[in-house]
C-alpha positions as CSV (number, residue, x, y, z in Angstrom):
1,M,221.5,-214.2,-76.7
2,I,223.5,-211.2,-75.6
3,D,221.6,-208.6,-73.5
4,R,222.1,-204.9,-73.5
5,R,224.4,-204.8,-70.5
6,T,226.6,-207.8,-71.5
7,F,227.1,-206.3,-75.0
8,G,228.1,-202.9,-73.5
9,T,230.6,-204.6,-71.3
10,I,232.2,-206.6,-74.1
11,V,232.6,-203.6,-76.4
12,G,233.3,-200.9,-73.8
13,T,235.8,-202.2,-71.3
14,G,238.9,-201.4,-73.4
15,A,237.6,-198.0,-74.4
16,V,236.8,-197.0,-70.8
17,A,240.2,-198.1,-69.6
18,A,241.8,-195.9,-72.3
19,T,239.6,-193.0,-71.3
20,M,240.5,-193.3,-67.7
21,A,244.1,-193.2,-68.6
22,G,243.6,-190.0,-70.4
23,L,241.7,-188.5,-67.5
24,A,244.6,-189.3,-65.2
25,T,247.1,-187.6,-67.4
26,G,244.8,-184.7,-68.2
27,C,244.8,-185.6,-71.9
28,A,241.9,-186.8,-74.0
29,T,242.0,-190.2,-75.6
30,T,240.5,-191.5,-78.7
31,G,238.3,-194.6,-78.7
32,P,236.7,-196.8,-81.3
33,D,234.3,-195.3,-83.7
34,E,231.3,-196.7,-81.7
35,N,232.2,-194.1,-79.0
36,K,232.2,-191.1,-81.2
37,P,229.7,-188.4,-80.2
38,A,226.4,-188.4,-82.0
39,P,226.3,-185.9,-84.8
40,P,225.3,-182.5,-83.5
41,M,221.6,-181.7,-83.7
42,A,219.9,-178.4,-84.1
43,P,218.3,-176.9,-81.0
44,G,215.0,-178.5,-80.4
45,K,215.4,-181.3,-82.9
46,E,214.0,-184.5,-81.6
47,R,215.7,-187.9,-81.3
48,P,212.8,-190.4,-81.7
49,G,212.6,-193.5,-79.5
50,D,214.5,-192.1,-76.4
51,A,212.9,-191.9,-73.0
52,A,209.4,-193.0,-74.1
53,A,207.8,-191.9,-70.8
54,F,208.8,-188.3,-71.7
55,G,208.2,-188.6,-75.4
56,P,211.0,-187.9,-77.9
57,L,214.0,-186.2,-76.4
58,K,215.7,-183.2,-77.8
59,Q,219.3,-182.3,-78.3
60,V,221.1,-179.0,-78.3
61,E,224.8,-178.0,-78.5
62,A,225.7,-176.2,-75.3
63,G,229.3,-175.5,-74.3
64,V,231.4,-178.6,-74.8
65,L,228.3,-180.9,-75.0
66,D,225.5,-182.0,-77.2
67,V,222.9,-182.2,-74.4
68,G,220.0,-184.6,-74.4
69,Y,217.0,-183.3,-72.6
70,A,213.3,-183.7,-72.1
71,E,211.0,-180.7,-72.3
72,A,207.4,-180.1,-71.3
73,G,205.0,-177.2,-71.0
74,P,204.7,-174.0,-73.0
75,A,207.8,-172.6,-74.5
76,D,207.0,-169.1,-73.1
77,G,206.3,-170.3,-69.6
78,P,208.5,-169.5,-66.6
79,A,211.5,-171.8,-66.9
80,V,212.3,-174.7,-64.5
81,I,215.4,-176.9,-64.9
82,L,215.3,-180.2,-63.0
83,L,218.7,-181.8,-62.3
84,H,219.2,-185.5,-61.6
85,G,221.7,-187.3,-59.4
86,W,223.8,-190.5,-59.4
87,P,223.0,-193.3,-60.1
88,Y,219.8,-191.8,-61.5
89,D,218.7,-190.0,-64.7
90,I,216.0,-187.7,-66.0
91,H,213.3,-190.3,-65.1
92,S,213.5,-189.1,-61.5
93,Y,211.3,-186.3,-62.8
94,V,209.0,-188.3,-65.1
95,A,206.0,-187.6,-62.7
96,V,207.2,-184.1,-61.6
97,A,207.5,-182.6,-65.1
98,P,203.8,-183.0,-66.2
99,L,202.6,-181.6,-62.9
100,L,204.6,-178.4,-63.5
101,A,203.8,-178.3,-67.2
102,A,200.1,-178.4,-66.4
103,K,200.6,-175.2,-64.3
104,G,202.2,-173.4,-67.3
105,Y,205.9,-173.9,-66.6
106,R,208.5,-174.6,-69.2
107,V,210.2,-177.7,-67.8
108,V,213.7,-178.7,-69.0
109,V,215.2,-182.0,-67.7
110,P,218.7,-182.5,-69.0
111,Y,221.0,-185.6,-68.9
112,L,224.1,-184.6,-67.0
113,R,227.5,-185.2,-68.7
114,G,228.3,-188.9,-68.9
115,H,224.6,-189.9,-68.9
116,G,222.0,-190.8,-71.4
117,T,222.1,-189.1,-74.8
118,T,224.4,-186.3,-73.7
119,R,227.7,-186.5,-75.5
120,F,230.9,-184.4,-75.7
121,L,231.1,-182.6,-79.0
122,S,234.8,-183.5,-79.4
123,R,236.8,-186.6,-78.4
124,A,239.6,-184.1,-77.7
125,T,237.7,-182.6,-74.8
126,P,238.9,-183.8,-71.4
127,R,236.2,-185.7,-69.5
128,D,236.3,-183.3,-66.6
129,P,234.3,-184.7,-63.6
130,Q,234.6,-181.8,-61.1
131,Q,231.7,-179.9,-59.7
132,A,232.4,-176.7,-61.6
133,A,232.2,-178.4,-64.9
134,F,228.6,-179.6,-64.2
135,A,227.5,-176.1,-63.2
136,L,229.1,-174.6,-66.3
137,D,227.3,-177.2,-68.4
138,I,223.9,-176.0,-67.1
139,V,224.7,-172.3,-67.6
140,A,225.7,-173.1,-71.2
141,L,222.4,-175.1,-71.6
142,M,220.4,-172.1,-70.4
143,D,222.3,-169.9,-72.9
144,A,221.7,-172.3,-75.7
145,L,217.9,-172.5,-75.0
146,G,217.6,-168.7,-74.5
147,I,216.7,-169.1,-70.8
148,K,217.9,-166.0,-68.9
149,K,216.6,-167.0,-65.5
150,A,215.1,-170.2,-64.1
151,V,214.0,-172.0,-61.0
152,L,216.7,-174.7,-60.5
153,A,215.7,-177.9,-58.6
154,G,217.7,-181.0,-57.9
155,F,218.9,-183.8,-55.7
156,D,222.2,-185.4,-55.2
157,W,224.6,-184.3,-58.0
158,G,221.7,-182.1,-59.2
159,S,221.5,-180.3,-55.8
160,R,225.2,-179.6,-55.9
161,T,225.0,-178.3,-59.4
162,A,222.0,-176.1,-58.7
163,D,223.6,-174.8,-55.4
164,I,226.7,-173.8,-57.3
165,I,224.9,-171.8,-59.9
166,A,222.7,-170.1,-57.3
167,A,225.8,-169.2,-55.2
168,L,228.0,-167.9,-58.1
169,W,225.5,-166.7,-60.7
170,P,222.4,-165.7,-58.7
171,E,221.2,-163.4,-61.5
172,R,220.4,-166.6,-63.4
173,V,218.3,-168.2,-60.7
174,K,214.7,-167.2,-59.8
175,G,214.5,-169.8,-57.0
176,L,216.2,-172.9,-55.8
177,V,214.9,-176.3,-54.5
178,S,217.7,-178.3,-53.1
179,V,217.3,-181.8,-51.6
180,T,219.6,-182.3,-48.6
181,G,220.4,-178.6,-48.5
182,Y,223.9,-177.2,-49.2
183,L,226.0,-179.7,-51.1
184,I,228.8,-177.6,-52.5
185,T,232.0,-179.7,-52.1
186,N,234.8,-178.5,-49.9
187,R,237.7,-180.8,-50.7
188,E,239.8,-179.5,-47.7
189,A,236.9,-180.4,-45.4
190,N,236.6,-183.8,-47.1
191,K,240.0,-184.7,-45.7
192,Q,238.5,-185.0,-42.2
193,P,237.0,-188.3,-41.1
194,L,233.3,-188.6,-40.3
195,P,231.7,-190.9,-37.7
196,P,232.0,-194.5,-38.8
197,K,228.3,-195.0,-39.5
198,T,228.3,-192.0,-41.8
199,E,231.5,-193.2,-43.6
200,W,229.9,-196.6,-44.1
201,A,227.0,-195.1,-46.0
202,W,229.6,-193.8,-48.5
203,W,231.2,-197.2,-49.1
204,Y,231.1,-196.8,-52.9
205,Q,233.0,-193.5,-52.8
206,Y,236.0,-195.4,-51.3
207,Y,235.4,-198.4,-53.6
208,F,235.6,-196.1,-56.6
209,A,239.0,-194.8,-55.4
210,T,240.5,-198.1,-56.3
211,E,241.1,-199.7,-59.7
212,R,239.0,-202.6,-58.5
213,G,236.2,-200.2,-58.0
214,R,236.5,-198.8,-61.5
215,K,236.4,-202.3,-62.9
216,G,233.4,-203.1,-60.7
217,L,231.5,-200.1,-62.0
218,E,232.3,-201.0,-65.6
219,R,231.3,-204.6,-65.2
220,Y,228.4,-204.4,-62.7
221,R,227.0,-200.9,-63.3
222,D,223.4,-202.0,-63.1
223,D,223.8,-204.3,-60.1
224,L,225.7,-201.5,-58.2
225,A,223.1,-198.9,-59.1
226,R,220.3,-201.1,-58.0
227,L,222.0,-201.7,-54.7
228,V,222.5,-198.0,-54.1
229,W,218.9,-197.3,-55.0
230,K,217.7,-199.8,-52.3
231,F,220.1,-198.5,-49.7
232,N,219.3,-194.8,-50.5
233,S,215.5,-195.3,-50.5
234,P,214.6,-198.1,-48.1
235,T,210.8,-197.5,-48.4
236,W,210.6,-197.1,-52.1
237,G,209.2,-200.2,-53.8
238,F,210.4,-199.5,-57.4
239,D,209.9,-202.3,-59.9
240,D,212.3,-203.7,-62.5
241,A,210.8,-201.7,-65.4
242,T,211.4,-198.5,-63.5
243,F,215.0,-199.3,-62.8
244,E,215.7,-200.6,-66.4
245,R,214.3,-197.4,-67.8
246,T,216.9,-195.4,-66.0
247,A,219.7,-198.0,-66.4
248,T,219.9,-197.3,-70.1
249,A,221.4,-193.9,-69.2
250,F,224.4,-195.7,-67.8
251,D,225.4,-197.0,-71.3
252,N,226.9,-193.6,-72.2
253,P,230.5,-194.1,-73.2
254,D,231.7,-191.4,-70.7
255,Y,229.6,-192.8,-67.8
256,V,232.4,-194.7,-66.0
257,P,235.2,-192.0,-66.3
258,I,232.8,-189.3,-65.2
259,V,231.5,-191.2,-62.2
260,I,234.8,-192.5,-61.1
261,G,236.5,-189.2,-61.7
262,N,233.9,-187.3,-59.8
263,Y,234.3,-189.3,-56.6
264,R,238.1,-189.4,-56.9
265,W,238.1,-185.6,-57.4
266,R,236.0,-185.1,-54.3
267,L,238.5,-187.1,-52.2
268,G,241.4,-185.1,-53.5
269,L,242.8,-188.1,-55.4
270,T,242.8,-186.3,-58.8
271,E,243.2,-182.7,-59.8
272,G,240.6,-180.8,-61.8
273,D,240.8,-178.7,-64.9
274,P,243.1,-175.7,-64.2
275,R,240.7,-173.6,-66.2
276,H,238.2,-174.0,-63.4
277,A,240.7,-173.1,-60.6
278,D,239.2,-169.7,-59.9
279,I,235.7,-171.1,-59.7
280,E,236.8,-173.9,-57.4
281,A,238.6,-171.4,-55.2
282,R,235.4,-169.4,-54.7
283,L,233.5,-172.6,-54.0
284,A,236.1,-173.7,-51.4
285,R,235.2,-170.6,-49.4
286,G,231.7,-171.9,-49.0
287,P,229.7,-169.0,-50.5
288,V,226.3,-168.3,-49.1
289,I,223.2,-168.6,-51.3
290,T,221.0,-165.5,-51.5
291,V,218.2,-166.5,-53.9
292,P,214.9,-167.7,-52.5
293,T,215.3,-171.4,-51.5
294,I,213.3,-174.3,-50.3
295,T,215.4,-177.2,-48.9
296,L,213.9,-180.7,-48.7
297,D,215.0,-183.7,-46.7
298,G,213.8,-187.3,-47.1
299,A,213.3,-188.5,-43.5
300,V,214.6,-192.0,-44.3
301,D,217.4,-190.8,-46.6
302,P,220.6,-192.2,-45.1
303,F,222.4,-189.0,-46.1
304,T,220.0,-186.6,-44.5
305,P,221.9,-184.7,-41.7
306,P,220.1,-184.5,-38.3
307,G,218.5,-181.4,-37.1
308,D,215.6,-180.8,-39.6
309,G,217.7,-178.6,-41.9
310,S,219.6,-176.8,-39.1
311,A,223.0,-178.3,-40.3
312,Y,223.0,-176.1,-43.4
313,R,220.5,-173.3,-42.5
314,A,223.2,-170.6,-42.2
315,K,224.2,-171.1,-45.9
316,F,220.9,-169.7,-47.1
317,T,220.6,-166.0,-46.4
318,G,217.7,-165.1,-48.7
319,K,214.0,-166.0,-48.3
320,Y,213.9,-169.6,-47.1
321,A,211.7,-172.5,-46.1
322,H,212.6,-176.1,-45.2
323,R,210.4,-179.3,-45.4
324,T,211.1,-182.8,-44.2
325,L,209.2,-185.5,-46.0
326,Q,208.3,-188.4,-43.8
327,G,208.8,-191.9,-45.2
328,I,210.8,-190.6,-48.2
329,G,214.3,-191.5,-49.1
330,H,217.1,-190.1,-51.3
331,N,215.3,-189.9,-54.7
332,V,212.8,-187.3,-53.5
333,P,211.3,-186.3,-56.9
334,Q,210.6,-189.8,-57.9
335,E,209.4,-191.0,-54.5
336,A,207.3,-187.8,-53.7
337,P,206.7,-186.1,-57.0
338,A,203.7,-184.0,-55.8
339,A,205.7,-182.6,-52.9
340,F,208.7,-181.9,-55.0
341,A,206.6,-180.1,-57.7
342,Q,204.8,-178.1,-55.0
343,A,208.2,-176.9,-53.6
344,V,209.1,-175.7,-57.2
345,M,205.9,-173.8,-57.4
346,D,206.1,-172.4,-53.9
347,V,209.8,-171.2,-54.1
348,G,208.8,-168.5,-56.6
349,R,206.3,-167.1,-54.1
350,L,208.6,-166.8,-51.2
């Protein structure tokens, strides 16, 4: 009997290789019919059977994407957008969302590009993996859902995306909750080596720089993600069901090119979309964040910088608070949902 992952590997390897070739040349590729985007769905229309822990998901056309997202709480409540990282998905917030919804917040938890039920509307659209693209996706989502201003909260890729929006479009952000602080990528700074122990923690970033790494992610995406989870969160005793619930998000046809492309772009190994050059130039200057912010560190997260937030404190010039969560690793919202939800509620009161 062929399981979900084996089947995905059999049918997807050739399509992913073709997509990666298109990314390298800046041209989109066409794949088999199985990889065509899902038909566009009207805003708020539900897709039964997805993400059962959240209930039926919704889909909305936003920018270049048909975005899959979970929503909870009253439609007229103050908006909160929760952004996941890699290799994670919306279920990092499966316990956070109901806590906020119970307090009257409108909670939106989208799948980032390349994950879950989020699909590109056109196969002709380049699968752009750079940081500006993720931020523009979320701004487009806010527009599509009629959200003028929201609290943005995230970790990992989600922190970076929220930080960018807060830095460049502060009028859209009521408050920011950012795990591991200021994560806007500076590609020039990334050329400099870090201490060996720090570099070792980023082993997969360098693995993904190779063709061997791309094939490894395609073939062993679940095993690789599970290994990263264990390394990132050494005290989190997640079970198989918790992992498998998230692993379905990695079956997205654009998952491999987006993940590989993102890490290669950060290392300066590929170029981004020239249409985003102005945004990336602004981000390269390290813009400060002026909106009210709470930063969170997991004390046992291997990527938490020393100094209890001091390493990035100067980047936040508005109202600010920092909290270090003892015994918590990288996936803060799933490991400490009550503390994460409290930070979201508190940031609006700073």
